[in-house]
PDB file with SEQRES, HELIX, SHEET and CRYST1 records, atoms N, CA, C and O in Angstrom:
SEQRES   1 A   51  UNK UNK UNK UNK UNK UNK UNK UNK UNK UNK UNK UNK UNK          
SEQRES   2 A   51  UNK UNK UNK UNK UNK UNK UNK UNK UNK UNK UNK UNK UNK          
SEQRES   3 A   51  UNK UNK UNK UNK UNK UNK UNK UNK UNK UNK UNK UNK UNK          
SEQRES   4 A   51  UNK UNK UNK UNK UNK UNK UNK UNK UNK UNK UNK UNK              
HELIX    1 AA1 UNK A    3  UNK A   29  1                                  27    
HELIX    2 AA2 UNK A   37  UNK A   50  1                                  14    
CRYST1    1.000    1.000    1.000  90.00  90.00  90.00 P 1           1          
ATOM      1  N   UNK A   1      86.930 151.971 118.841  1.00  0.00           N  
ATOM      2  CA  UNK A   1      85.842 152.557 119.607  1.00  0.00           C  
ATOM      3  C   UNK A   1      86.368 152.846 121.015  1.00  0.00           C  
ATOM      4  O   UNK A   1      86.938 151.969 121.663  1.00  0.00           O  
ATOM      5  N   UNK A   2      86.175 154.067 121.474  1.00  0.00           N  
ATOM      6  CA  UNK A   2      86.685 154.428 122.793  1.00  0.00           C  
ATOM      7  C   UNK A   2      85.732 153.954 123.891  1.00  0.00           C  
ATOM      8  O   UNK A   2      84.599 153.548 123.634  1.00  0.00           O  
ATOM      9  N   UNK A   3      86.225 154.020 125.095  1.00  0.00           N  
ATOM     10  CA  UNK A   3      85.451 153.555 126.249  1.00  0.00           C  
ATOM     11  C   UNK A   3      84.195 154.396 126.467  1.00  0.00           C  
ATOM     12  O   UNK A   3      83.182 153.887 126.949  1.00  0.00           O  
ATOM     13  N   UNK A   4      84.258 155.696 126.112  1.00  0.00           N  
ATOM     14  CA  UNK A   4      83.082 156.559 126.275  1.00  0.00           C  
ATOM     15  C   UNK A   4      81.918 156.069 125.417  1.00  0.00           C  
ATOM     16  O   UNK A   4      80.774 156.028 125.871  1.00  0.00           O  
ATOM     17  N   UNK A   5      82.220 155.701 124.181  1.00  0.00           N  
ATOM     18  CA  UNK A   5      81.163 155.228 123.292  1.00  0.00           C  
ATOM     19  C   UNK A   5      80.631 153.874 123.744  1.00  0.00           C  
ATOM     20  O   UNK A   5      79.449 153.584 123.561  1.00  0.00           O  
ATOM     21  N   UNK A   6      81.469 153.060 124.320  1.00  0.00           N  
ATOM     22  CA  UNK A   6      81.015 151.770 124.816  1.00  0.00           C  
ATOM     23  C   UNK A   6      80.073 151.945 126.003  1.00  0.00           C  
ATOM     24  O   UNK A   6      79.088 151.217 126.129  1.00  0.00           O  
ATOM     25  N   UNK A   7      80.369 152.895 126.861  1.00  0.00           N  
ATOM     26  CA  UNK A   7      79.489 153.173 128.008  1.00  0.00           C  
ATOM     27  C   UNK A   7      78.141 153.697 127.526  1.00  0.00           C  
ATOM     28  O   UNK A   7      77.093 153.283 128.021  1.00  0.00           O  
ATOM     29  N   UNK A   8      78.174 154.607 126.559  1.00  0.00           N  
ATOM     30  CA  UNK A   8      76.928 155.150 126.017  1.00  0.00           C  
ATOM     31  C   UNK A   8      76.120 154.052 125.331  1.00  0.00           C  
ATOM     32  O   UNK A   8      74.900 153.992 125.481  1.00  0.00           O  
ATOM     33  N   UNK A   9      76.787 153.194 124.588  1.00  0.00           N  
ATOM     34  CA  UNK A   9      76.100 152.092 123.925  1.00  0.00           C  
ATOM     35  C   UNK A   9      75.480 151.135 124.936  1.00  0.00           C  
ATOM     36  O   UNK A   9      74.339 150.706 124.763  1.00  0.00           O  
ATOM     37  N   UNK A  10      76.214 150.801 125.980  1.00  0.00           N  
ATOM     38  CA  UNK A  10      75.696 149.897 127.012  1.00  0.00           C  
ATOM     39  C   UNK A  10      74.495 150.519 127.719  1.00  0.00           C  
ATOM     40  O   UNK A  10      73.502 149.837 127.974  1.00  0.00           O  
ATOM     41  N   UNK A  11      74.582 151.803 128.036  1.00  0.00           N  
ATOM     42  CA  UNK A  11      73.466 152.485 128.705  1.00  0.00           C  
ATOM     43  C   UNK A  11      72.238 152.521 127.795  1.00  0.00           C  
ATOM     44  O   UNK A  11      71.114 152.334 128.259  1.00  0.00           O  
ATOM     45  N   UNK A  12      72.450 152.757 126.518  1.00  0.00           N  
ATOM     46  CA  UNK A  12      71.334 152.801 125.568  1.00  0.00           C  
ATOM     47  C   UNK A  12      70.653 151.439 125.453  1.00  0.00           C  
ATOM     48  O   UNK A  12      69.426 151.353 125.417  1.00  0.00           O  
ATOM     49  N   UNK A  13      71.443 150.395 125.397  1.00  0.00           N  
ATOM     50  CA  UNK A  13      70.884 149.043 125.298  1.00  0.00           C  
ATOM     51  C   UNK A  13      70.093 148.700 126.561  1.00  0.00           C  
ATOM     52  O   UNK A  13      69.022 148.098 126.485  1.00  0.00           O  
ATOM     53  N   UNK A  14      70.622 149.083 127.708  1.00  0.00           N  
ATOM     54  CA  UNK A  14      69.919 148.817 128.968  1.00  0.00           C  
ATOM     55  C   UNK A  14      68.575 149.540 128.999  1.00  0.00           C  
ATOM     56  O   UNK A  14      67.560 148.963 129.388  1.00  0.00           O  
ATOM     57  N   UNK A  15      68.578 150.797 128.590  1.00  0.00           N  
ATOM     58  CA  UNK A  15      67.331 151.573 128.575  1.00  0.00           C  
ATOM     59  C   UNK A  15      66.341 150.960 127.586  1.00  0.00           C  
ATOM     60  O   UNK A  15      65.150 150.855 127.881  1.00  0.00           O  
ATOM     61  N   UNK A  16      66.834 150.555 126.412  1.00  0.00           N  
ATOM     62  CA  UNK A  16      65.946 149.960 125.415  1.00  0.00           C  
ATOM     63  C   UNK A  16      65.383 148.618 125.863  1.00  0.00           C  
ATOM     64  O   UNK A  16      64.328 148.209 125.378  1.00  0.00           O  
ATOM     65  N   UNK A  17      66.047 147.929 126.763  1.00  0.00           N  
ATOM     66  CA  UNK A  17      65.529 146.669 127.285  1.00  0.00           C  
ATOM     67  C   UNK A  17      64.598 146.878 128.478  1.00  0.00           C  
ATOM     68  O   UNK A  17      63.654 146.111 128.667  1.00  0.00           O  
ATOM     69  N   UNK A  18      64.852 147.897 129.273  1.00  0.00           N  
ATOM     70  CA  UNK A  18      64.032 148.153 130.453  1.00  0.00           C  
ATOM     71  C   UNK A  18      62.636 148.645 130.065  1.00  0.00           C  
ATOM     72  O   UNK A  18      61.647 148.232 130.672  1.00  0.00           O  
ATOM     73  N   UNK A  19      62.546 149.514 129.070  1.00  0.00           N  
ATOM     74  CA  UNK A  19      61.256 150.093 128.702  1.00  0.00           C  
ATOM     75  C   UNK A  19      60.227 149.029 128.312  1.00  0.00           C  
ATOM     76  O   UNK A  19      59.136 149.016 128.883  1.00  0.00           O  
ATOM     77  N   UNK A  20      60.531 148.130 127.355  1.00  0.00           N  
ATOM     78  CA  UNK A  20      59.512 147.111 127.037  1.00  0.00           C  
ATOM     79  C   UNK A  20      59.269 146.144 128.190  1.00  0.00           C  
ATOM     80  O   UNK A  20      58.167 145.612 128.331  1.00  0.00           O  
ATOM     81  N   UNK A  21      60.284 145.912 129.012  1.00  0.00           N  
ATOM     82  CA  UNK A  21      60.090 145.021 130.155  1.00  0.00           C  
ATOM     83  C   UNK A  21      59.088 145.632 131.141  1.00  0.00           C  
ATOM     84  O   UNK A  21      58.241 144.923 131.686  1.00  0.00           O  
ATOM     85  N   UNK A  22      59.185 146.928 131.365  1.00  0.00           N  
ATOM     86  CA  UNK A  22      58.241 147.593 132.270  1.00  0.00           C  
ATOM     87  C   UNK A  22      56.828 147.599 131.679  1.00  0.00           C  
ATOM     88  O   UNK A  22      55.853 147.417 132.407  1.00  0.00           O  
ATOM     89  N   UNK A  23      56.714 147.806 130.376  1.00  0.00           N  
ATOM     90  CA  UNK A  23      55.396 147.747 129.738  1.00  0.00           C  
ATOM     91  C   UNK A  23      54.784 146.354 129.862  1.00  0.00           C  
ATOM     92  O   UNK A  23      53.597 146.215 130.154  1.00  0.00           O  
ATOM     93  N   UNK A  24      55.592 145.335 129.640  1.00  0.00           N  
ATOM     94  CA  UNK A  24      55.113 143.962 129.768  1.00  0.00           C  
ATOM     95  C   UNK A  24      54.702 143.653 131.196  1.00  0.00           C  
ATOM     96  O   UNK A  24      53.674 143.016 131.426  1.00  0.00           O  
ATOM     97  N   UNK A  25      55.497 144.099 132.149  1.00  0.00           N  
ATOM     98  CA  UNK A  25      55.179 143.878 133.565  1.00  0.00           C  
ATOM     99  C   UNK A  25      53.847 144.539 133.919  1.00  0.00           C  
ATOM    100  O   UNK A  25      53.013 143.927 134.587  1.00  0.00           O  
ATOM    101  N   UNK A  26      53.641 145.768 133.482  1.00  0.00           N  
ATOM    102  CA  UNK A  26      52.386 146.460 133.760  1.00  0.00           C  
ATOM    103  C   UNK A  26      51.199 145.769 133.121  1.00  0.00           C  
ATOM    104  O   UNK A  26      50.125 145.687 133.718  1.00  0.00           O  
ATOM    105  N   UNK A  27      51.388 145.273 131.913  1.00  0.00           N  
ATOM    106  CA  UNK A  27      50.306 144.586 131.226  1.00  0.00           C  
ATOM    107  C   UNK A  27      49.967 143.273 131.927  1.00  0.00           C  
ATOM    108  O   UNK A  27      48.794 142.932 132.077  1.00  0.00           O  
ATOM    109  N   UNK A  28      50.985 142.544 132.352  1.00  0.00           N  
ATOM    110  CA  UNK A  28      50.736 141.274 133.042  1.00  0.00           C  
ATOM    111  C   UNK A  28      50.104 141.484 134.412  1.00  0.00           C  
ATOM    112  O   UNK A  28      49.339 140.632 134.864  1.00  0.00           O  
ATOM    113  N   UNK A  29      50.397 142.583 135.080  1.00  0.00           N  
ATOM    114  CA  UNK A  29      49.807 142.887 136.380  1.00  0.00           C  
ATOM    115  C   UNK A  29      48.393 143.453 136.257  1.00  0.00           C  
ATOM    116  O   UNK A  29      47.708 143.617 137.266  1.00  0.00           O  
ATOM    117  N   UNK A  30      47.945 143.754 135.032  1.00  0.00           N  
ATOM    118  CA  UNK A  30      46.584 144.240 134.828  1.00  0.00           C  
ATOM    119  C   UNK A  30      46.421 145.726 135.035  1.00  0.00           C  
ATOM    120  O   UNK A  30      45.310 146.186 135.301  1.00  0.00           O  
ATOM    121  N   UNK A  31      47.481 146.487 134.923  1.00  0.00           N  
ATOM    122  CA  UNK A  31      47.398 147.924 135.149  1.00  0.00           C  
ATOM    123  C   UNK A  31      46.734 148.668 133.999  1.00  0.00           C  
ATOM    124  O   UNK A  31      46.334 149.821 134.159  1.00  0.00           O  
ATOM    125  N   UNK A  32      46.611 148.031 132.854  1.00  0.00           N  
ATOM    126  CA  UNK A  32      45.999 148.685 131.701  1.00  0.00           C  
ATOM    127  C   UNK A  32      44.588 148.190 131.436  1.00  0.00           C  
ATOM    128  O   UNK A  32      44.005 148.518 130.403  1.00  0.00           O  
ATOM    129  N   UNK A  33      44.037 147.420 132.335  1.00  0.00           N  
ATOM    130  CA  UNK A  33      42.708 146.849 132.145  1.00  0.00           C  
ATOM    131  C   UNK A  33      41.620 147.922 132.220  1.00  0.00           C  
ATOM    132  O   UNK A  33      40.797 148.029 131.311  1.00  0.00           O  
ATOM    133  N   UNK A  34      41.607 148.705 133.278  1.00  0.00           N  
ATOM    134  CA  UNK A  34      40.580 149.726 133.477  1.00  0.00           C  
ATOM    135  C   UNK A  34      41.264 151.026 133.871  1.00  0.00           C  
ATOM    136  O   UNK A  34      41.414 151.324 135.056  1.00  0.00           O  
ATOM    137  N   UNK A  35      41.676 151.794 132.874  1.00  0.00           N  
ATOM    138  CA  UNK A  35      42.427 153.010 133.155  1.00  0.00           C  
ATOM    139  C   UNK A  35      41.533 154.149 133.650  1.00  0.00           C  
ATOM    140  O   UNK A  35      42.035 155.150 134.162  1.00  0.00           O  
ATOM    141  N   UNK A  36      40.228 154.007 133.503  1.00  0.00           N  
ATOM    142  CA  UNK A  36      39.297 155.044 133.946  1.00  0.00           C  
ATOM    143  C   UNK A  36      38.972 154.929 135.433  1.00  0.00           C  
ATOM    144  O   UNK A  36      38.467 155.883 136.024  1.00  0.00           O  
ATOM    145  N   UNK A  37      39.247 153.800 136.039  1.00  0.00           N  
ATOM    146  CA  UNK A  37      38.860 153.564 137.424  1.00  0.00           C  
ATOM    147  C   UNK A  37      39.538 154.518 138.400  1.00  0.00           C  
ATOM    148  O   UNK A  37      38.932 154.912 139.397  1.00  0.00           O  
ATOM    149  N   UNK A  38      40.762 154.888 138.132  1.00  0.00           N  
ATOM    150  CA  UNK A  38      41.527 155.710 139.077  1.00  0.00           C  
ATOM    151  C   UNK A  38      40.860 157.060 139.335  1.00  0.00           C  
ATOM    152  O   UNK A  38      40.796 157.502 140.482  1.00  0.00           O  
ATOM    153  N   UNK A  39      40.367 157.717 138.298  1.00  0.00           N  
ATOM    154  CA  UNK A  39      39.762 159.030 138.515  1.00  0.00           C  
ATOM    155  C   UNK A  39      38.465 158.929 139.313  1.00  0.00           C  
ATOM    156  O   UNK A  39      38.153 159.823 140.099  1.00  0.00           O  
ATOM    157  N   UNK A  40      37.706 157.851 139.119  1.00  0.00           N  
ATOM    158  CA  UNK A  40      36.483 157.685 139.895  1.00  0.00           C  
ATOM    159  C   UNK A  40      36.794 157.332 141.346  1.00  0.00           C  
ATOM    160  O   UNK A  40      36.059 157.723 142.253  1.00  0.00           O  
ATOM    161  N   UNK A  41      37.863 156.608 141.562  1.00  0.00           N  
ATOM    162  CA  UNK A  41      38.275 156.268 142.918  1.00  0.00           C  
ATOM    163  C   UNK A  41      38.683 157.534 143.692  1.00  0.00           C  
ATOM    164  O   UNK A  41      38.393 157.656 144.882  1.00  0.00           O  
ATOM    165  N   UNK A  42      39.348 158.464 143.018  1.00  0.00           N  
ATOM    166  CA  UNK A  42      39.730 159.721 143.660  1.00  0.00           C  
ATOM    167  C   UNK A  42      38.491 160.499 144.066  1.00  0.00           C  
ATOM    168  O   UNK A  42      38.445 161.055 145.163  1.00  0.00           O  
ATOM    169  N   UNK A  43      37.488 160.549 143.203  1.00  0.00           N  
ATOM    170  CA  UNK A  43      36.252 161.269 143.521  1.00  0.00           C  
ATOM    171  C   UNK A  43      35.544 160.618 144.704  1.00  0.00           C  
ATOM    172  O   UNK A  43      35.043 161.321 145.582  1.00  0.00           O  
ATOM    173  N   UNK A  44      35.494 159.306 144.742  1.00  0.00           N  
ATOM    174  CA  UNK A  44      34.864 158.601 145.862  1.00  0.00           C  
ATOM    175  C   UNK A  44      35.602 158.862 147.173  1.00  0.00           C  
ATOM    176  O   UNK A  44      34.976 159.014 148.221  1.00  0.00           O  
ATOM    177  N   UNK A  45      36.916 158.912 147.114  1.00  0.00           N  
ATOM    178  CA  UNK A  45      37.713 159.171 148.309  1.00  0.00           C  
ATOM    179  C   UNK A  45      37.454 160.591 148.827  1.00  0.00           C  
ATOM    180  O   UNK A  45      37.379 160.808 150.037  1.00  0.00           O  
ATOM    181  N   UNK A  46      37.319 161.548 147.915  1.00  0.00           N  
ATOM    182  CA  UNK A  46      37.034 162.926 148.322  1.00  0.00           C  
ATOM    183  C   UNK A  46      35.670 163.022 148.989  1.00  0.00           C  
ATOM    184  O   UNK A  46      35.505 163.746 149.971  1.00  0.00           O  
ATOM    185  N   UNK A  47      34.687 162.289 148.456  1.00  0.00           N  
ATOM    186  CA  UNK A  47      33.338 162.318 149.035  1.00  0.00           C  
ATOM    187  C   UNK A  47      33.333 161.707 150.422  1.00  0.00           C  
ATOM    188  O   UNK A  47      32.626 162.194 151.303  1.00  0.00           O  
ATOM    189  N   UNK A  48      34.109 160.644 150.638  1.00  0.00           N  
ATOM    190  CA  UNK A  48      34.187 160.006 151.954  1.00  0.00           C  
ATOM    191  C   UNK A  48      34.878 160.927 152.949  1.00  0.00           C  
ATOM    192  O   UNK A  48      34.487 160.982 154.116  1.00  0.00           O  
ATOM    193  N   UNK A  49      35.900 161.651 152.502  1.00  0.00           N  
ATOM    194  CA  UNK A  49      36.617 162.553 153.388  1.00  0.00           C  
ATOM    195  C   UNK A  49      35.760 163.767 153.762  1.00  0.00           C  
ATOM    196  O   UNK A  49      35.915 164.329 154.846  1.00  0.00           O  
ATOM    197  N   UNK A  50      34.855 164.169 152.860  1.00  0.00           N  
ATOM    198  CA  UNK A  50      33.996 165.327 153.127  1.00  0.00           C  
ATOM    199  C   UNK A  50      32.916 165.001 154.162  1.00  0.00           C  
ATOM    200  O   UNK A  50      32.428 165.895 154.852  1.00  0.00           O  
ATOM    201  N   UNK A  51      32.546 163.728 154.270  1.00  0.00           N  
ATOM    202  CA  UNK A  51      31.475 163.346 155.216  1.00  0.00           C  
ATOM    203  C   UNK A  51      31.918 163.358 156.633  1.00  0.00           C  
ATOM    204  O   UNK A  51      31.128 163.060 157.529  1.00  0.00           O  
TER     205      UNK A  51                                                      
END                                                                             
């Protein structure tokens, strides 16, 4: 196996480990609890800025 394939394999493994780690981090921080809140917050901010 050449060094190029080893680099590609290492990069692939790193990416495959980072993705579930980020999902777990987001879930533990509560980012998926109320996904609808963000759009209502934007509307409220626009109404406050208009006043």
